[in-house]
C-alpha positions as CSV (number, residue, x, y, z in Angstrom):
1,M,142.0,3.9,12.6
2,I,141.3,1.1,15.1
3,E,144.0,-1.2,16.3
4,R,143.4,-4.5,18.2
5,Q,146.0,-5.8,20.6
6,V,145.4,-9.1,22.3
7,T,147.7,-10.7,24.9
8,F,147.9,-14.4,25.4
9,H,149.8,-16.1,28.2
10,V,151.1,-19.4,26.8
11,L,152.7,-22.2,28.8
12,P,156.3,-22.6,27.8
13,D,155.8,-26.2,26.5
14,K,152.9,-25.0,24.3
15,E,154.6,-22.1,22.4
16,A,155.1,-24.0,19.2
17,E,151.5,-25.3,19.2
18,F,150.2,-21.8,19.9
19,G,152.3,-20.4,17.0
20,T,150.7,-23.0,14.7
21,F,147.2,-22.1,16.0
22,S,147.9,-18.4,15.5
23,K,149.1,-18.8,11.9
24,E,146.6,-21.5,10.7
25,E,143.4,-20.6,12.6
26,Y,143.4,-17.2,14.4
27,A,144.9,-15.0,11.7
28,P,142.7,-16.4,8.9
29,L,139.6,-15.7,11.0
30,M,140.7,-12.2,11.7
31,A,141.4,-11.7,8.0
32,E,137.7,-12.1,7.4
33,T,137.0,-9.0,9.5
34,E,136.1,-5.9,7.4
35,G,139.1,-3.5,7.2
36,F,141.6,-6.1,8.3
37,V,145.2,-5.2,7.4
38,S,147.5,-7.6,9.1
39,A,148.2,-9.9,12.1
40,S,151.5,-10.3,13.8
41,L,152.6,-12.7,16.6
42,L,155.2,-11.2,18.9
43,Q,157.0,-13.4,21.4
44,D,159.3,-12.7,24.3
45,Q,162.9,-13.6,23.5
46,E,165.3,-15.0,26.0
47,I,168.7,-13.4,25.9
């Protein structure tokens, strides 16, 4: 099994825009990769 982890550093005022990009553009492109299973976007949470 191969796992791909990618880290993005996003400016605080661009988080919502990046979430949209990830869901609408990045994940669909990754889904075209042979053997693709899933994509998840994890974010730091302020407590």
